[in-house]
N, CA, C and O atoms as CSV, one atom per row, in Angstrom:
chain,resi,resn,atom,element,x,y,z
A,1,UNK,N,N,-17.346,27.633,0.835
A,1,UNK,CA,C,-16.093,27.078,0.917
A,1,UNK,C,C,-16.170,25.490,1.471
A,1,UNK,O,O,-16.966,25.304,2.391
A,2,UNK,N,N,-15.538,24.530,1.067
A,2,UNK,CA,C,-15.653,23.149,1.250
A,2,UNK,C,C,-14.635,23.064,2.522
A,2,UNK,O,O,-13.604,23.729,2.620
A,3,UNK,N,N,-15.074,22.209,3.390
A,3,UNK,CA,C,-14.192,21.908,4.462
A,3,UNK,C,C,-13.463,20.807,3.934
A,3,UNK,O,O,-14.004,19.992,3.186
A,4,UNK,N,N,-12.039,20.715,4.338
A,4,UNK,CA,C,-11.155,19.696,4.141
A,4,UNK,C,C,-10.980,18.817,5.426
A,4,UNK,O,O,-10.710,19.295,6.527
A,5,UNK,N,N,-11.138,17.650,5.206
A,5,UNK,CA,C,-10.998,16.550,6.169
A,5,UNK,C,C,-9.786,15.658,6.229
A,5,UNK,O,O,-9.630,15.169,5.111
A,6,UNK,N,N,-9.002,15.306,6.946
A,6,UNK,CA,C,-7.921,14.396,6.725
A,6,UNK,C,C,-8.280,13.034,7.386
A,6,UNK,O,O,-8.738,12.992,8.528
A,7,UNK,N,N,-8.066,11.959,6.661
A,7,UNK,CA,C,-8.346,10.775,7.145
A,7,UNK,C,C,-7.437,10.454,8.396
A,7,UNK,O,O,-6.362,11.034,8.548
A,8,UNK,N,N,-7.874,9.576,9.222
A,8,UNK,CA,C,-7.038,9.127,10.478
A,8,UNK,C,C,-5.680,8.442,10.174
A,8,UNK,O,O,-5.607,7.829,9.109
A,9,UNK,N,N,-4.707,8.473,10.904
A,9,UNK,CA,C,-3.519,7.510,10.688
A,9,UNK,C,C,-3.548,6.240,10.734
A,9,UNK,O,O,-2.896,5.434,10.071
A,10,UNK,N,N,-4.531,6.021,11.753
A,10,UNK,CA,C,-4.993,4.521,12.314
A,10,UNK,C,C,-6.215,4.446,12.787
A,10,UNK,O,O,-6.654,5.260,13.598
A,11,UNK,N,N,-6.979,3.314,12.256
A,11,UNK,CA,C,-8.404,2.930,12.671
A,11,UNK,C,C,-7.996,1.533,13.279
A,11,UNK,O,O,-7.011,0.851,12.998
A,12,UNK,N,N,-9.104,1.255,14.273
A,12,UNK,CA,C,-9.074,-0.014,14.752
A,12,UNK,C,C,-10.414,-0.597,15.157
A,12,UNK,O,O,-11.355,0.133,15.466
A,13,UNK,N,N,-10.490,-1.903,15.151
A,13,UNK,CA,C,-11.829,-2.547,15.550
A,13,UNK,C,C,-11.301,-3.446,16.447
A,13,UNK,O,O,-10.106,-3.435,16.742
A,14,UNK,N,N,-12.205,-4.331,16.966
A,14,UNK,CA,C,-11.971,-5.565,17.728
A,14,UNK,C,C,-11.018,-6.738,16.962
A,14,UNK,O,O,-10.287,-7.551,17.529
A,15,UNK,N,N,-11.196,-6.617,15.805
A,15,UNK,CA,C,-10.454,-7.668,14.954
A,15,UNK,C,C,-9.648,-6.975,13.840
A,15,UNK,O,O,-8.985,-7.719,13.116
A,16,UNK,N,N,-9.620,-5.837,13.639
A,16,UNK,CA,C,-8.783,-5.271,12.516
A,16,UNK,C,C,-8.163,-3.963,12.982
A,16,UNK,O,O,-8.759,-3.166,13.706
A,17,UNK,N,N,-6.845,-3.783,12.487
A,17,UNK,CA,C,-6.143,-2.646,12.681
A,17,UNK,C,C,-5.773,-2.062,11.201
A,17,UNK,O,O,-5.087,-2.783,10.476
A,18,UNK,N,N,-6.158,-0.903,10.764
A,18,UNK,CA,C,-5.813,-0.316,9.638
A,18,UNK,C,C,-4.917,0.862,9.794
A,18,UNK,O,O,-5.326,1.765,10.524
A,19,UNK,N,N,-3.565,1.012,9.126
A,19,UNK,CA,C,-2.702,2.108,9.500
A,19,UNK,C,C,-2.226,2.666,8.014
A,19,UNK,O,O,-2.223,1.936,7.023
A,20,UNK,N,N,-1.831,4.035,7.992
A,20,UNK,CA,C,-1.464,4.737,6.891
A,20,UNK,C,C,-0.191,3.855,6.490
A,20,UNK,O,O,0.531,3.306,7.323
A,21,UNK,N,N,-0.011,3.789,5.105
A,21,UNK,CA,C,1.410,3.340,4.687
A,21,UNK,C,C,2.497,4.117,5.012
A,21,UNK,O,O,2.421,5.343,4.928
A,22,UNK,N,N,3.391,3.618,5.333
A,22,UNK,CA,C,4.827,4.409,5.674
A,22,UNK,C,C,5.802,4.106,4.640
A,22,UNK,O,O,5.590,3.249,3.782
A,23,UNK,N,N,7.065,4.922,4.718
A,23,UNK,CA,C,8.085,4.645,3.862
A,23,UNK,C,C,8.600,3.238,4.217
A,23,UNK,O,O,8.963,2.469,3.326
A,24,UNK,N,N,8.631,2.896,5.542
A,24,UNK,CA,C,9.225,1.581,5.937
A,24,UNK,C,C,8.462,0.500,5.376
A,24,UNK,O,O,9.020,-0.597,5.399
A,25,UNK,N,N,7.239,0.567,4.845
A,25,UNK,CA,C,6.320,-0.548,4.205
A,25,UNK,C,C,7.030,-0.649,2.562
A,25,UNK,O,O,6.821,-1.690,1.939
A,26,UNK,N,N,7.631,0.151,2.088
A,26,UNK,CA,C,7.837,0.097,0.594
A,26,UNK,C,C,8.572,-1.257,0.267
A,26,UNK,O,O,8.075,-1.972,-0.604
A,27,UNK,N,N,9.722,-1.656,0.909
A,27,UNK,CA,C,10.345,-3.021,0.738
A,27,UNK,C,C,9.326,-4.120,0.564
A,27,UNK,O,O,9.429,-4.856,-0.417
A,28,UNK,N,N,8.310,-4.298,1.473
A,28,UNK,CA,C,7.646,-5.139,1.620
A,28,UNK,C,C,6.596,-5.207,0.202
A,28,UNK,O,O,6.467,-6.252,-0.435
A,29,UNK,N,N,6.024,-4.178,-0.093
A,29,UNK,CA,C,5.328,-4.086,-1.164
A,29,UNK,C,C,5.903,-4.176,-2.425
A,29,UNK,O,O,5.177,-4.612,-3.318
A,30,UNK,N,N,7.340,-3.781,-2.770
A,30,UNK,CA,C,8.190,-4.143,-3.710
A,30,UNK,C,C,8.426,-5.659,-3.940
A,30,UNK,O,O,8.553,-6.117,-5.075
A,31,UNK,N,N,8.477,-6.396,-2.857
A,31,UNK,CA,C,8.688,-7.890,-2.781
A,31,UNK,C,C,7.243,-8.540,-3.482
A,31,UNK,O,O,7.205,-9.400,-4.361
A,32,UNK,N,N,6.161,-7.912,-2.870
A,32,UNK,CA,C,4.990,-8.575,-3.437
A,32,UNK,C,C,4.695,-8.225,-4.839
A,32,UNK,O,O,4.192,-9.048,-5.605
A,33,UNK,N,N,5.017,-6.937,-5.218
A,33,UNK,CA,C,4.794,-6.588,-6.738
A,33,UNK,C,C,5.567,-7.363,-7.574
A,33,UNK,O,O,5.223,-7.457,-8.752
A,34,UNK,N,N,6.643,-7.989,-7.137
A,34,UNK,CA,C,7.704,-8.763,-8.144
A,34,UNK,C,C,7.465,-10.046,-8.032
A,34,UNK,O,O,8.155,-10.777,-8.743
A,35,UNK,N,N,6.504,-10.649,-7.183
A,35,UNK,CA,C,6.091,-11.945,-7.094
A,35,UNK,C,C,5.228,-12.351,-8.311
A,35,UNK,O,O,4.163,-11.770,-8.519
A,36,UNK,N,N,5.711,-13.433,-9.191
A,36,UNK,CA,C,4.784,-13.633,-10.238
A,36,UNK,C,C,3.566,-14.433,-9.939
A,36,UNK,O,O,2.570,-14.356,-10.657
A,37,UNK,N,N,3.624,-15.146,-8.965
A,37,UNK,CA,C,2.423,-15.801,-8.505
A,37,UNK,C,C,1.280,-14.729,-8.020
A,37,UNK,O,O,0.116,-14.829,-8.409
A,38,UNK,N,N,1.658,-13.849,-7.265
A,38,UNK,CA,C,0.604,-12.879,-6.679
A,38,UNK,C,C,0.286,-12.106,-7.922
A,38,UNK,O,O,-0.913,-11.969,-8.169
A,39,UNK,N,N,1.130,-11.594,-8.723
A,39,UNK,CA,C,0.965,-10.355,-9.576
A,39,UNK,C,C,0.302,-11.030,-10.950
A,39,UNK,O,O,0.001,-10.342,-11.924
A,40,UNK,N,N,0.131,-12.375,-10.893
A,40,UNK,CA,C,-0.468,-12.936,-12.104
A,40,UNK,C,C,-2.046,-12.521,-12.194
A,40,UNK,O,O,-2.772,-12.439,-13.184
A,41,UNK,N,N,-2.268,-12.334,-11.082
A,41,UNK,CA,C,-3.914,-11.864,-10.830
A,41,UNK,C,C,-4.054,-10.351,-11.272
A,41,UNK,O,O,-5.179,-9.913,-11.509
A,42,UNK,N,N,-2.977,-9.571,-11.384
A,42,UNK,CA,C,-3.042,-8.184,-11.462
A,42,UNK,C,C,-2.254,-7.750,-12.680
A,42,UNK,O,O,-1.730,-6.637,-12.701
A,43,UNK,N,N,-2.154,-8.596,-13.696
A,43,UNK,CA,C,-1.441,-8.086,-14.906
A,43,UNK,C,C,0.099,-8.392,-14.975
A,43,UNK,O,O,0.685,-7.872,-15.925
A,44,UNK,N,N,0.829,-9.146,-14.126
A,44,UNK,CA,C,2.226,-9.237,-13.953
A,44,UNK,C,C,3.041,-8.372,-13.254
A,44,UNK,O,O,2.610,-7.253,-12.975
A,45,UNK,N,N,4.327,-8.765,-12.876
A,45,UNK,CA,C,5.136,-8.160,-11.724
A,45,UNK,C,C,5.274,-6.575,-12.343
A,45,UNK,O,O,5.202,-6.201,-13.514
A,46,UNK,N,N,5.477,-5.879,-11.234
A,46,UNK,CA,C,5.852,-4.226,-11.301
A,46,UNK,C,C,7.385,-4.316,-10.874
A,46,UNK,O,O,7.823,-4.994,-9.945
A,47,UNK,N,N,8.129,-3.482,-11.752
A,47,UNK,CA,C,9.498,-3.413,-11.292
A,47,UNK,C,C,9.502,-2.314,-10.044
A,47,UNK,O,O,8.579,-1.527,-9.834
A,48,UNK,N,N,10.644,-2.407,-9.306
A,48,UNK,CA,C,10.622,-1.482,-8.037
A,48,UNK,C,C,10.459,-0.010,-8.436
A,48,UNK,O,O,9.763,0.731,-7.742
A,49,UNK,N,N,11.059,0.414,-9.493
A,49,UNK,CA,C,11.207,1.673,-9.959
A,49,UNK,C,C,9.639,2.544,-10.157
A,49,UNK,O,O,9.481,3.761,-10.062
A,50,UNK,N,N,8.551,1.468,-10.467
A,50,UNK,CA,C,7.207,1.887,-10.687
A,50,UNK,C,C,6.303,1.657,-9.431
A,50,UNK,O,O,5.108,1.937,-9.521
A,51,UNK,N,N,6.831,1.142,-8.222
A,51,UNK,CA,C,5.974,0.897,-7.332
A,51,UNK,C,C,6.067,1.951,-6.190
A,51,UNK,O,O,5.566,1.789,-5.078
A,52,UNK,N,N,6.745,3.015,-6.578
A,52,UNK,CA,C,6.954,4.190,-5.617
A,52,UNK,C,C,5.996,5.329,-6.223
A,52,UNK,O,O,6.056,5.598,-7.422
A,53,UNK,N,N,5.219,5.909,-5.460
A,53,UNK,CA,C,4.626,7.149,-5.963
A,53,UNK,C,C,5.307,8.391,-5.319
A,53,UNK,O,O,5.808,8.342,-4.196
A,54,UNK,N,N,5.297,9.461,-6.063
A,54,UNK,CA,C,5.852,10.627,-5.254
A,54,UNK,C,C,4.674,11.355,-4.571
A,54,UNK,O,O,4.884,12.338,-3.860
């Protein structure tokens, strides 16, 4: 049997903090995904309905 490991919710170093994405982060990601200047590098803006995964 293979052991299942869960990644930590938060990791930190002296210079960086990484946290698991939360529902409260969705609005900011939707704003970024719709910015044409940002998304020009990634194939174009993504509509809000496509930026949420179940």
